[in-house]
C-alpha positions as a LaTeX table, in Angstrom:
\begin{tabular}{lrrr}
\hline
Residue & $x$ (\AA) & $y$ (\AA) & $z$ (\AA) \\
\hline
Met1 & $-87.34$ & 9.20 & 53.37 \\
Lys2 & $-86.78$ & 6.10 & 51.76 \\
Lys3 & $-86.25$ & 8.74 & 48.09 \\
Asn4 & $-83.64$ & 10.32 & 49.40 \\
Ser5 & $-81.83$ & 7.63 & 51.46 \\
Leu6 & $-81.63$ & 6.22 & 47.52 \\
Lys7 & $-80.64$ & 8.81 & 46.34 \\
Lys8 & $-77.55$ & 9.42 & 48.28 \\
Arg9 & $-76.71$ & 5.73 & 48.27 \\
Arg10 & $-76.83$ & 5.89 & 44.03 \\
His11 & $-75.01$ & 9.27 & 44.39 \\
Arg12 & $-72.12$ & 7.28 & 46.93 \\
Phe13 & $-72.13$ & 4.44 & 44.38 \\
Arg14 & $-71.39$ & 7.21 & 41.22 \\
Lys15 & $-68.21$ & 8.46 & 43.43 \\
Ile16 & $-67.12$ & 5.45 & 44.46 \\
Lys17 & $-67.50$ & 4.19 & 40.74 \\
Arg18 & $-65.45$ & 6.98 & 39.57 \\
Leu19 & $-62.78$ & 6.40 & 41.62 \\
Ile20 & $-62.40$ & 2.92 & 40.84 \\
Phe21 & $-62.07$ & 4.35 & 37.21 \\
Leu22 & $-59.23$ & 6.82 & 38.59 \\
Ile23 & $-57.32$ & 4.43 & 40.12 \\
Cys24 & $-57.69$ & 1.99 & 36.74 \\
Phe25 & $-56.42$ & 5.01 & 34.66 \\
Leu26 & $-54.02$ & 5.56 & 37.08 \\
Leu27 & $-52.43$ & 2.16 & 37.40 \\
Leu28 & $-52.96$ & 1.82 & 33.35 \\
Ala29 & $-50.58$ & 5.22 & 32.71 \\
Tyr30 & $-48.25$ & 3.38 & 35.65 \\
Lys31 & $-48.14$ & 0.49 & 32.55 \\
Val32 & $-47.52$ & 2.55 & 30.01 \\
Thr33 & $-44.78$ & 4.67 & 30.97 \\
Leu34 & $-43.00$ & 1.31 & 32.74 \\
Leu35 & $-43.04$ & $-0.46$ & 29.33 \\
Gly36 & $-41.61$ & 2.66 & 27.77 \\
Val37 & $-38.73$ & 2.80 & 30.27 \\
Asn38 & $-37.91$ & $-0.94$ & 29.85 \\
Thr39 & $-38.25$ & $-0.48$ & 26.06 \\
Ile40 & $-36.17$ & 2.26 & 25.96 \\
Glu41 & $-33.49$ & 0.60 & 28.08 \\
Ser42 & $-33.49$ & $-2.15$ & 26.01 \\
Ile43 & $-33.44$ & $-0.33$ & 22.69 \\
Ala44 & $-30.01$ & 1.64 & 24.85 \\
Ala45 & $-28.90$ & $-1.88$ & 25.82 \\
Lys46 & $-28.99$ & $-3.21$ & 22.22 \\
Asn47 & $-27.16$ & 0.27 & 20.73 \\
Asp48 & $-24.70$ & $-0.36$ & 23.32 \\
Ser49 & $-23.80$ & $-4.34$ & 22.61 \\
Thr50 & $-24.01$ & $-3.00$ & 19.07 \\
Glu51 & $-21.67$ & $-0.75$ & 18.85 \\
Gln52 & $-19.51$ & $-2.53$ & 21.84 \\
Ser53 & $-19.33$ & $-5.67$ & 19.18 \\
Thr54 & $-18.69$ & $-3.43$ & 16.36 \\
Thr55 & $-15.46$ & $-2.08$ & 18.55 \\
Thr56 & $-14.07$ & $-5.31$ & 19.32 \\
Lys57 & $-14.73$ & $-6.49$ & 15.60 \\
Thr58 & $-12.30$ & $-3.68$ & 14.19 \\
Ala59 & $-9.95$ & $-3.72$ & 16.82 \\
Thr60 & $-9.42$ & $-7.69$ & 16.43 \\
Thr61 & $-9.11$ & $-7.21$ & 12.63 \\
Lys62 & $-6.70$ & $-4.49$ & 13.07 \\
Thr63 & $-4.62$ & $-6.64$ & 15.92 \\
Ser64 & $-5.08$ & $-9.58$ & 14.00 \\
Ser65 & $-3.93$ & $-8.51$ & 10.61 \\
Ser66 & $-0.72$ & $-7.11$ & 11.75 \\
Gln67 & 0.28 & $-9.42$ & 14.52 \\
Ser68 & $-0.24$ & $-13.25$ & 12.97 \\
Lys69 & 1.79 & $-15.89$ & 14.49 \\
Glu70 & 3.78 & $-15.93$ & 10.24 \\
Gln71 & 4.56 & $-12.31$ & 10.67 \\
Lys72 & 5.96 & $-12.07$ & 13.95 \\
Ala73 & 8.12 & $-14.74$ & 13.84 \\
Tyr74 & 9.73 & $-13.82$ & 10.53 \\
Ile75 & 9.92 & $-9.75$ & 11.70 \\
Ser76 & 11.15 & $-11.42$ & 15.03 \\
Ser77 & 14.21 & $-13.67$ & 13.22 \\
Leu78 & 15.01 & $-10.90$ & 10.63 \\
Lys79 & 15.67 & $-8.38$ & 13.69 \\
Glu80 & 17.59 & $-10.89$ & 15.75 \\
Gln81 & 20.16 & $-11.64$ & 12.47 \\
Val82 & 20.34 & $-7.77$ & 12.22 \\
Thr83 & 21.30 & $-7.26$ & 15.72 \\
Glu84 & 23.76 & $-9.76$ & 15.37 \\
Leu85 & 25.63 & $-7.93$ & 12.64 \\
Val86 & 25.18 & $-4.53$ & 14.90 \\
Ala87 & 26.44 & $-6.45$ & 18.01 \\
Asp88 & 30.02 & $-4.44$ & 18.01 \\
Ser89 & 29.06 & $-1.11$ & 17.66 \\
Gly90 & 26.02 & $-0.81$ & 20.71 \\
Asp91 & 24.37 & 2.55 & 20.50 \\
Ser92 & 26.35 & 3.85 & 17.64 \\
Val93 & 24.17 & 2.20 & 15.15 \\
Ser94 & 20.72 & 2.56 & 14.96 \\
Val95 & 18.56 & 0.55 & 12.24 \\
Ala96 & 14.86 & 0.90 & 11.83 \\
Tyr97 & 12.92 & $-1.05$ & 8.90 \\
Tyr98 & 9.16 & $-1.30$ & 7.11 \\
Asp99 & 7.91 & $-3.76$ & 5.43 \\
Leu100 & 5.45 & $-2.03$ & 3.23 \\
Asp101 & 3.11 & $-5.33$ & 2.48 \\
Ser102 & 2.11 & $-5.99$ & 6.09 \\
Asp103 & 2.63 & $-2.62$ & 7.32 \\
Ser104 & 5.06 & $-3.95$ & 10.61 \\
Gly105 & 8.61 & $-4.08$ & 11.26 \\
Phe106 & 11.34 & $-3.12$ & 13.70 \\
Ser107 & 13.88 & $-0.91$ & 15.01 \\
Ile108 & 17.01 & $-0.93$ & 17.23 \\
Asn109 & 18.17 & 1.84 & 19.02 \\
Gly110 & 15.71 & 3.44 & 16.59 \\
Asp111 & 14.85 & 6.69 & 19.04 \\
Glu112 & 18.65 & 7.45 & 19.16 \\
Thr113 & 19.52 & 10.73 & 18.00 \\
Phe114 & 22.09 & 11.48 & 15.32 \\
Thr115 & 23.01 & 14.24 & 13.19 \\
Ala116 & 21.00 & 14.37 & 10.01 \\
Ala117 & 23.02 & 15.48 & 7.67 \\
Ser118 & 21.74 & 14.96 & 4.05 \\
Thr119 & 19.52 & 12.52 & 4.60 \\
Ile120 & 16.89 & 15.82 & 5.81 \\
Lys121 & 16.92 & 16.59 & 2.54 \\
Val122 & 14.06 & 14.08 & 1.75 \\
Ala123 & 12.02 & 16.07 & 4.06 \\
Leu124 & 13.01 & 19.19 & 2.84 \\
Ala125 & 12.35 & 18.52 & $-0.28$ \\
Met126 & 8.83 & 16.48 & 0.69 \\
Met127 & 7.45 & 20.17 & 1.54 \\
Val128 & 8.85 & 21.67 & $-1.42$ \\
Ala129 & 6.40 & 19.61 & $-2.67$ \\
Asp130 & 3.74 & 20.27 & $-0.28$ \\
Lys131 & 3.95 & 23.92 & $-0.96$ \\
Ile132 & 3.81 & 23.41 & $-5.30$ \\
Ala133 & 0.87 & 21.31 & $-4.58$ \\
Ser134 & $-0.87$ & 23.85 & $-2.62$ \\
Gly135 & $-0.46$ & 26.74 & $-5.07$ \\
Glu136 & 2.33 & 28.61 & $-2.23$ \\
Leu137 & 5.09 & 27.60 & $-4.44$ \\
Ser138 & 5.45 & 27.14 & $-8.28$ \\
Ala139 & 8.14 & 24.79 & $-9.87$ \\
Asp140 & 8.99 & 27.59 & $-12.16$ \\
Glu141 & 9.48 & 30.45 & $-10.13$ \\
Ser142 & 12.90 & 31.24 & $-9.73$ \\
Val143 & 15.21 & 31.93 & $-6.52$ \\
Ala144 & 18.11 & 34.65 & $-6.88$ \\
Tyr145 & 21.83 & 33.17 & $-5.31$ \\
Glu146 & 22.27 & 34.88 & $-2.58$ \\
Ser147 & 26.28 & 34.65 & $-1.01$ \\
Glu148 & 25.35 & 33.39 & 2.21 \\
Asp149 & 23.65 & 30.29 & 0.50 \\
Tyr150 & 27.24 & 29.50 & $-0.41$ \\
Glu151 & 28.63 & 26.05 & 0.85 \\
Thr152 & 31.10 & 23.71 & 0.37 \\
Gly153 & 30.93 & 20.34 & $-0.02$ \\
Thr154 & 28.70 & 17.91 & $-2.17$ \\
Gly155 & 26.78 & 19.27 & $-5.01$ \\
Ile156 & 27.59 & 20.90 & $-8.56$ \\
Ile157 & 26.66 & 24.31 & $-8.17$ \\
Gln158 & 29.79 & 26.21 & $-6.25$ \\
Ser159 & 31.25 & 24.95 & $-9.29$ \\
Asp160 & 29.17 & 26.94 & $-11.68$ \\
Ile161 & 27.29 & 29.33 & $-9.53$ \\
Gln162 & 24.37 & 31.25 & $-11.72$ \\
Ser163 & 22.13 & 34.25 & $-10.53$ \\
Ser164 & 19.09 & 32.43 & $-10.32$ \\
Tyr165 & 17.39 & 29.20 & $-10.28$ \\
Thr166 & 14.07 & 27.80 & $-10.46$ \\
Ile167 & 12.62 & 25.32 & $-7.79$ \\
Ser168 & 11.84 & 22.44 & $-9.96$ \\
Thr169 & 16.30 & 22.32 & $-10.46$ \\
Leu170 & 16.80 & 22.78 & $-6.84$ \\
Leu171 & 14.92 & 20.18 & $-5.61$ \\
Lys172 & 16.29 & 17.94 & $-8.31$ \\
Tyr173 & 19.69 & 19.48 & $-6.95$ \\
Ala174 & 19.19 & 18.68 & $-3.79$ \\
Ile175 & 18.41 & 14.67 & $-4.11$ \\
Val176 & 20.78 & 13.56 & $-6.94$ \\
Tyr177 & 23.68 & 15.51 & $-6.05$ \\
Ser178 & 23.08 & 16.52 & $-2.30$ \\
Asp179 & 23.76 & 20.18 & $-3.43$ \\
Asn180 & 24.32 & 21.78 & $-0.03$ \\
Ile181 & 23.59 & 25.42 & $-2.05$ \\
Ala182 & 20.60 & 24.16 & $-3.90$ \\
Thr183 & 19.07 & 23.32 & $-0.38$ \\
Asn184 & 20.33 & 26.66 & 1.37 \\
Met185 & 18.54 & 28.33 & $-0.95$ \\
Leu186 & 15.02 & 26.18 & $-0.52$ \\
Phe187 & 16.03 & 26.55 & 3.37 \\
Arg188 & 15.84 & 30.15 & 2.73 \\
Thr189 & 12.61 & 29.99 & 0.17 \\
Leu190 & 10.47 & 28.15 & 2.74 \\
Gly191 & 11.28 & 30.82 & 5.47 \\
Gly192 & 14.09 & 29.59 & 7.09 \\
Asn193 & 15.78 & 26.31 & 9.53 \\
Glu194 & 13.03 & 26.85 & 12.38 \\
Thr195 & 10.25 & 27.62 & 10.33 \\
Val196 & 10.77 & 24.61 & 7.91 \\
Arg197 & 11.79 & 22.27 & 10.78 \\
Thr198 & 8.97 & 23.08 & 13.04 \\
Tyr199 & 6.92 & 21.80 & 9.78 \\
Phe200 & 8.87 & 18.90 & 9.57 \\
Tyr201 & 8.06 & 18.20 & 13.16 \\
Glu202 & 4.40 & 18.99 & 13.34 \\
Thr203 & 3.22 & 17.61 & 9.62 \\
Tyr204 & 4.98 & 14.75 & 9.29 \\
Leu205 & 6.28 & 13.13 & 13.06 \\
Asn206 & 2.72 & 15.20 & 14.63 \\
Gln207 & 4.99 & 16.20 & 17.17 \\
Thr208 & 4.19 & 19.41 & 19.49 \\
Thr209 & 7.38 & 19.73 & 21.56 \\
Tyr210 & 10.65 & 19.19 & 19.75 \\
Asp211 & 14.42 & 21.00 & 19.62 \\
Leu212 & 14.87 & 23.42 & 16.79 \\
Ser213 & 18.77 & 24.45 & 17.74 \\
Glu214 & 19.64 & 21.13 & 16.08 \\
Asn215 & 19.74 & 19.42 & 12.35 \\
Thr216 & 18.85 & 15.66 & 14.59 \\
Ile217 & 16.78 & 12.84 & 13.48 \\
Thr218 & 16.18 & 9.27 & 14.81 \\
Ala219 & 16.08 & 6.52 & 12.34 \\
Asn220 & 11.95 & 5.95 & 13.31 \\
Asp221 & 11.53 & 9.59 & 12.39 \\
Ala222 & 13.58 & 8.94 & 9.02 \\
Ile223 & 10.83 & 5.75 & 8.23 \\
Thr224 & 8.02 & 7.96 & 9.02 \\
Tyr225 & 9.14 & 10.24 & 6.54 \\
Leu226 & 9.98 & 7.69 & 3.94 \\
Glu227 & 6.27 & 5.87 & 4.61 \\
Leu228 & 4.40 & 9.59 & 4.40 \\
Leu229 & 6.60 & 9.91 & 0.89 \\
Tyr230 & 5.39 & 6.61 & $-0.21$ \\
Glu231 & 2.74 & 6.28 & 0.32 \\
Asn232 & 1.31 & 9.53 & $-0.86$ \\
Lys233 & 3.37 & 9.46 & $-4.24$ \\
Asp234 & 0.26 & 9.45 & $-6.49$ \\
Asn235 & $-1.78$ & 12.36 & $-4.93$ \\
Asn236 & 1.25 & 14.57 & $-5.45$ \\
Ser237 & 3.60 & 13.90 & $-8.27$ \\
Tyr238 & 6.29 & 15.76 & $-6.97$ \\
Tyr239 & 6.43 & 12.79 & $-4.63$ \\
Asp240 & 6.87 & 10.79 & $-7.06$ \\
Gln241 & 9.53 & 13.20 & $-8.31$ \\
Ile242 & 11.46 & 12.76 & $-5.37$ \\
Ile243 & 11.72 & 9.37 & $-5.09$ \\
Ser244 & 12.71 & 8.86 & $-9.21$ \\
Tyr245 & 15.81 & 11.78 & $-7.80$ \\
Met246 & 16.17 & 9.54 & $-5.19$ \\
Arg247 & 16.35 & 6.45 & $-7.68$ \\
Asn248 & 18.76 & 8.28 & $-9.87$ \\
Thr249 & 21.33 & 9.58 & $-7.25$ \\
Val250 & 25.04 & 10.23 & $-7.99$ \\
Phe251 & 25.78 & 8.67 & $-4.60$ \\
Asn252 & 25.51 & 4.35 & $-5.39$ \\
Val253 & 27.02 & 3.61 & $-2.49$ \\
Arg254 & 25.45 & 1.88 & 1.07 \\
Leu255 & 22.09 & 1.14 & 0.57 \\
Val256 & 23.29 & 0.42 & $-3.46$ \\
Thr257 & 24.89 & $-2.71$ & $-3.13$ \\
Ser258 & 25.30 & $-5.64$ & $-6.20$ \\
Leu259 & 22.33 & $-6.94$ & $-5.34$ \\
Thr260 & 20.29 & $-4.22$ & $-4.65$ \\
Lys261 & 21.40 & $-2.15$ & $-7.60$ \\
Gly262 & 18.78 & $-0.59$ & $-9.75$ \\
Asn263 & 16.33 & $-1.26$ & $-7.23$ \\
Val264 & 16.51 & 1.28 & $-4.60$ \\
Ala265 & 15.32 & 5.29 & $-3.75$ \\
His266 & 17.81 & 6.43 & $-1.02$ \\
Lys267 & 19.72 & 9.56 & 0.20 \\
Ile268 & 22.56 & 9.47 & 2.32 \\
Gly269 & 24.04 & 11.52 & 4.86 \\
Ser270 & 27.50 & 12.13 & 6.25 \\
Ile271 & 29.15 & 14.66 & 8.47 \\
Asp272 & 31.97 & 14.09 & 10.23 \\
Ser273 & 32.41 & 11.09 & 11.67 \\
Glu274 & 28.30 & 9.92 & 11.14 \\
Val275 & 27.57 & 7.82 & 8.36 \\
His276 & 23.43 & 7.27 & 7.50 \\
Asp277 & 21.73 & 6.34 & 4.24 \\
Ile278 & 17.75 & 5.87 & 4.33 \\
Gly279 & 15.44 & 4.45 & 1.55 \\
Ile280 & 13.27 & 2.53 & $-0.62$ \\
Leu281 & 14.10 & $-0.71$ & $-1.59$ \\
Tyr282 & 12.10 & $-2.50$ & $-4.09$ \\
Thr283 & 11.17 & $-5.97$ & $-4.65$ \\
Asp284 & 8.22 & $-7.74$ & $-4.78$ \\
His285 & 7.63 & $-7.02$ & $-1.71$ \\
Pro286 & 9.28 & $-3.73$ & $-1.21$ \\
Phe287 & 10.70 & $-2.22$ & 2.16 \\
Leu288 & 11.91 & 0.95 & 3.95 \\
Leu289 & 15.49 & 0.93 & 5.73 \\
Ala290 & 16.88 & 3.48 & 7.73 \\
Val291 & 20.71 & 3.39 & 8.96 \\
Tyr292 & 22.52 & 5.45 & 11.08 \\
Thr293 & 25.85 & 5.18 & 12.08 \\
Asn294 & 28.80 & 7.40 & 14.55 \\
Gly295 & 31.81 & 6.71 & 15.07 \\
Val296 & 32.10 & 3.00 & 13.69 \\
Ser297 & 34.64 & 1.80 & 11.93 \\
Asp298 & 33.63 & 0.64 & 7.98 \\
Ala299 & 30.26 & 1.92 & 8.37 \\
Glu300 & 29.80 & 2.16 & 4.83 \\
Ser301 & 30.25 & $-1.89$ & 4.58 \\
Leu302 & 28.15 & $-2.35$ & 7.78 \\
Ile303 & 25.34 & $-0.47$ & 6.25 \\
Ser304 & 25.50 & $-2.56$ & 2.60 \\
Asp305 & 25.85 & $-5.60$ & 4.83 \\
Ile306 & 22.22 & $-4.88$ & 6.94 \\
Thr307 & 20.71 & $-4.08$ & 3.76 \\
Asp308 & 21.45 & $-7.57$ & 1.92 \\
Leu309 & 20.52 & $-9.24$ & 4.19 \\
Ile310 & 17.00 & $-7.57$ & 4.42 \\
Tyr311 & 16.76 & $-7.56$ & 0.94 \\
Glu312 & 17.83 & $-11.29$ & 0.46 \\
Lys313 & 15.27 & $-12.18$ & 2.70 \\
Gln314 & 12.62 & $-10.46$ & 1.39 \\
Ser315 & 13.10 & $-11.48$ & $-2.31$ \\
Asp316 & 13.64 & $-15.27$ & $-1.46$ \\
Ser317 & 12.11 & $-16.07$ & 1.62 \\
Tyr318 & 9.44 & $-13.47$ & 2.85 \\
Met319 & 7.42 & $-14.41$ & 5.81 \\
Ala320 & 9.54 & $-17.48$ & 6.26 \\
Ser321 & 11.58 & $-17.21$ & 9.68 \\
\hline
\end{tabular}
């Protein structure tokens, strides 16, 4: 009887030990799991913190670089002086300036729309250069002249029309002589007005909504074209060639003054009462300038005055307000 009782107590004791062992095991497992979760959360938090720190640093660097006090003061002062020059003209004048050293600038009525006239020939030439670089066109490819290409105005083809011209010749004529017939032949070769202008808007301006019915532009748009041309001249030899043609144009007016002569790559545009010029001006601190006017008395002189003011600042008192 006593043996059975002892046996039962031992059996009960073993069950209790197993139960205690199981409880301890479960508690240990819970702690390990909890520790793992905390560790994961700690790592995640650390990663989040690192990512946030990196993002902030990048943004801070960019902001600091693009908005220094010295730069703000210089740009602000320059804008005030140009604003005074165009004050009497109101919305009839649009000016956009971009300093290539500091990647900053300003515009006055920069989003006002004007007829692009021949300033659009820069973007047209860039598209031709793109197509040559991609192999879709050949610089030596001949384009036959068609009667629909004929147009009076600027250019030299109209006085001696040949049966065909190479792409490279048409490109040169469109920029150096602002040749309207050469321009029309290039437009036709590239697929027509709508195709070309769609390419302009989507490729150069990164726009998806646009009006193809008119040859219009803003000063800010022109600066965008010019910046792409300037910054990519080493990547596409024909971009560099376009700039060379702009430097050797036969139209030495507007952005070309006694002060800037020899240091300008530009393209003029004129139609009815609208007088424009856009270009790259070379000093120790090169800059882009686009000026569009409509119905302004002595517009060429105004464009030259704006050019000289900025050019002198960039040359002699850069970043000094």
